[in-house]
C-alpha positions, 0 to 999 in steps of 0.5 A, spaced: 483 522 482 489 517 482 492 519 477 492 526 480 494 524 487 500 520 483 502 526 479 502 530 486 506 524 489 512 525 483 512 532 485 513 531 492 507 534 495 505 529 500 500 534 503 496 534 496 496 527 494 495 523 501 487 526 501 486 525 494 489 517 495 485 517 501 479 519 497 480 514 491 481 508 496 474 510 500 470 511 493 473 505 491 471 501 496 464 504 496 463 503 489 467 497 487 467 493 494 473 492 499 476 486 495 476 489 488 483 488 485 483 496 484 480 498 491 487 494 493 491 498 488 488 504 492 490 501 498 497 499 496 498 507 492 495 510 500 501 505 504 506 508 498 504 515 500 504 515 507 511 511 507 514 517 503 510 522 508 514 517 513 508 515 517 511 508 516 506 504 521 500 507 518 503 504 511 505 497 515 499 496 517 495 498 511 501 493 507 500 487 512 492 487 511 493 488 503 498 482 502 493 477 506 488 480 502 491 480 495 493 473 497 486 471 498 483 474 492 488 473 487 494 468 489 499 467 493 503 468 486 500 474 483 505 480 481 500 484 485 501 479 491 509 479 490 509 486 490 505 487 496 509 483 500 515 486 497 513 493 500 511 490 506 518 487 507 522 494 505 518 498 509 518 493 515 526 493 513 526 501 514 522 501 520 528 497 524 524 490 524 531 485 523 526 480 522 525 480 515 532 478 514 532 471 518 530 466 513 524 462 514 523 454 514 
């Protein structure tokens, strides 16, 4: 189902893509569990679709939890963790969060 959702997303048909991504996430959580890497990737895909649909707050909410979960499950330096952290910063910036540009100590 995720591949079909991705095809709809690539065609710009968010009305078809988002429900498929939501169903894929729900099925992954039910079958694999909330912490399975495939489930986490499903959440990442859904967040991306939400963001493309203009549902930035929904995307950011998913990505905030996703970064925390990837760090806990795969570690802070895993490529999936780094990618999710990047996506979160990107969408926060697009939402007008200037704090993402400030260096941290």
